[in-house]
N, C-alpha and C positions, 0 to 999 in steps of 0.2 A: 157047609151051609146048604140047607135044603131050600126048596122053592118058597116055602112059607116064610123062611127067614128073609127072603128078598123084599118083603113088605117094609122092612126097616131101612132099606137102601134107597136113598134119593137119587133118581136117575140123573138129575142135574149135576150131582157131584161127579159122576162118571164123565159127563161132557167136559167139566172143568179139568178133570185129570187128563183126558185125551188132548185138550187144548194146551195144557202145560207141557205135555210130552212133545208137542210140535214146536211150541214157542220157547220153552226153557226160560221163561221170564214171567213173573207175576204181572208186571206192567203190560207187556204185550198180550198176555192172555186176557187181561181185563179189557183192553181195547178191542180184541177180537170178539169177545162175548158181550160187549157193551155193558160192562159192569164196573163197579169201582174196585180199586185195589184192595180195600179192606174186605170186600165180599169174597174176592178170590183167596185172600190170606185165610179167611175164616173157613172157606171150603177146603183148602189144603189141610188145615188143622183137623177137620172132620175126616178127611180122607186118610190121614195118618193114623187116626184112631181106628177107622174102619179096617184098614189093612195091617195095623200093628207094625208099621214100618215108616221110616223117615221119608221114603219115596224120592225126595230130591235133596241133594247136598249142594250148597252154594259154592261155586268155584269162580272167584273173581266176580264178574258181572253176570255170569250164567249159572243156571241151576242144572246140575248133572243128575240124571236119574240113577237110582240105586239098581242093583241087580234084580231086586223084587219088583221094582216099578217096570223095568223092561219086560219081565215075565208077565206081569199083569197086562201091560199094553198089548203084547202079542196075542193074548186071549181076548181082550176087551174090544179092540178095534173091529175085528170081524163081527163080533156080537152086536155092537152098535150099528154096524152096517145092516145086519139082518133085521134089527128092530126098525130102522128107518125104512127099509124095503117093505116090511110087513105093514107099516102104517101107510106108506104111500100107495100101496095096492088098493087101499080102501077108498082112495080119493079119485075124483074124476077130473078131467081136463077138457075144457071147451075153449079152443083158441079164440073164438069170436068174442068171448066175454071175459077172458082171463086178464088179470092185472099182475101176473107173476113177474118176478125179476129173475132173469137168467144171466149167470156170470160165466163167460166163456173166455178161453185163452186162444189167441191166434198168433202165428208167426207173422212177421211183417209182410212177407210175400203173399200170404193167404189173405190177410186183411186188405191189402191193396188191390189184389186181382180178383178175388172170389167173393169177398163180403158184400160188395154193392148189389149183386144180383140176389143173394140170399136175403138181404135186408128188404128189398122190394117185396119179396114173397112174404116175409114175416109181417110187414106192415099191412099187406092185403088180407092175410089170414087172421092176424092177431094184433089189431091196432092198439090194444090196451097194455101189451106187455112192455117191459123195459129190458133192454139188452145192454149189459156192461161188458166191455171188451178189455181184456188184459193182454199185454204183449208177452209172448212166451217163446222159448226155443227148447232144445233138448235138455238144457240144464235147468231151466225155470219150470218146465211143465211138472215134474214129479212133486216138488214141494207145494206148488199151488194146488194140485189135485189132492195131495195128502192132507193139507190143512183145510180143504173145503172152500178156498178162496175162488176156485173155479169148479164147475161141475163137469165140464167137457172142454177139451182143447184140440186144436188142429195144428200139427207141426210134424216135422221129422222127429222121432223119439228113439231113445235107446232104453235105459232103465226106467221103470215106472213103479209106483207103490204096489205092494203085493196084492192089494184088493182092487186094483184098477183093471179096466178092460180096454182092449185096443183093437182097431180095425184098420186095414189098409184102404184108403180112399182112392188112391191112384198111384201109378208109377210115372215119375216125372223125368223128362229129358232136359238137358241144357240147350239153350239157344244162344247164338252170338248176336248181340244187339249193336247196331252201328247207325250213325247219322250222316256219314259222308256220302258223296255222290259218285264215288269211284265205282265203275261197273264191275260185275263179276264177284264171285265169292273169294274170300281171303284164303291164301295158302297158309300152311303152317308157319313158314318163314315170315310172311306178312303179319300173321297173328302174333307171333312172338315179338316182332319189331314194333308193333303198335303200342301206344300207351293204353293202360287198362284202368277202368273204374271197378271198384269192388264194393258191394253192399255188405257191411259187416256190423252186426249188433254190438260187438265188443271193440270195434276199431282195429281189428287185425288187418295186416297187409298181405296175408297169404291164406290159402285155403285148399280145398280139394283139387281145384284146377292146377295149382302149383305143384301139388304132390304128383299128379298124373304127368305133368310136363317133365318133372325131374326124372321120371322113369325112362324118358326118351332123351335125356341129356340136355333138355332145353329149359328155359325159364322165360317168364314174362316180366314186364315192368309196370307195377301198379303205381299210378300217379294220383289216384283219388280214392278215398274210402269214405263212404257215407253210411248213416245208420238205417236208412229206409229207402224203399223203391220209389215212393212218391216223389216226382220231380226228376227222376233219373233221365228221362228223355230230354228234358229241358237242359240238363247239364251237358249232355252229349252233343246237343245241337250246335252246329258250326265248328265242331272240333273233329279230330281224327281219333278220339278216344273210343274204345270199344268196351263192352261189358258182357259178362256171361250171366244169364239169368234163367230161372225155371221157365219151362215152355208156356205155362198158363200166365205167368207174369209178362213174358214177351208178347203174348197175344193182347193183353190189356194195354201195354205200352204202345204197340204198333197201331192199335185201333184208334188211339188218340192222335196219331200222325206225327211226322217229324223224324221217326226212326224206322228202321226195317230190321227184320230178324232173319237169320239163316242158320243152317247147321254148322257147328264148329268144325274146324279142320283137324280135329283129333278125336279118336274114339273114346267115349266116356260111358261109364256105367250109369244106368238110370238109378233113381233112388225112390224110396217109398214115402208118400205123404200119409200120415196116420191121423186117425181120430181116436182119442183116448178119453175115457170118462170114469167117474167114481163108481165103484161097485155098489155103493150104497144107493145110488140113484138109477141102477140098471133098469128097474121096472117102474120107475116113476112115470106116470102117463105124460106129464108135461115134458120131461126130459127125453122121453122116447120120441115124442112129436118133434122136438127140436133136433135131435140126432137124425131123424129121417129127413128133415129139410136140409141139414148139412150134407148128408149123403147125396141128396138130390142135386145140390148146387156146387158142391166141392168135389164130388166123385168124378172119376174118369168117365166122360160121356160114352165111351165105347163099352163100358162095363154095365151101363144102366139098361 
């Protein structure tokens, strides 16, 4: 097919194809694109004629892509990103007058400790924008970026979609949070003897701290697992329970009073807090503005 032949290709069909590749469901694709199921089914029929391939084969409740569909998707997704970038470069962004909707993903610790300051800045600069926050972690970030449900996310990340971009915002240390009135720092023996609270998105009762303790032949006793940091200081108040939290979260919790933070009695590696975003919106003026503000308020103050 030469470029003149592209005139008979409806770009909307390619958007439907990309969405079906992500969702593997006519129903979910229709919901994502705000179209009816008959419209998606009709588009799929046209796509099959265009590519002369079934593209999707139903397997139970899911639609599995054919080998040809996987090949097309690998070529098409970067091309659509490039088209989106080319179009966005022609637009301008004025924060003071914009009514754009920005969809971002934040891990719970970031939302609790870092979002309030960012929000104040955004409200001052761009009072007409809308900010939609989704909860993410290293498992949820990739599919939300790939599907376009978020344009940028802040969390610890591992694997990301091939066209995503990533930047280290800060290196984070752990702090020990406690509400008791006993003077002095906890020894490692005291640390292991104390009951622990754990913030866990999935409800786990162990994590990185337990892995590091095992290396020294020790263990701790988790007596409380909660899904978010908000309210943690209230839960610790009046108890001997301790918690390990990121340093920026400890700063926010201690600022509210009732708890204090100290260095933990074991040596722990720092970890990176990342900002990741869709390659399709790398040069979008509004998204660049938003990412610059995230860098400003979420980044390590020593690196700015």
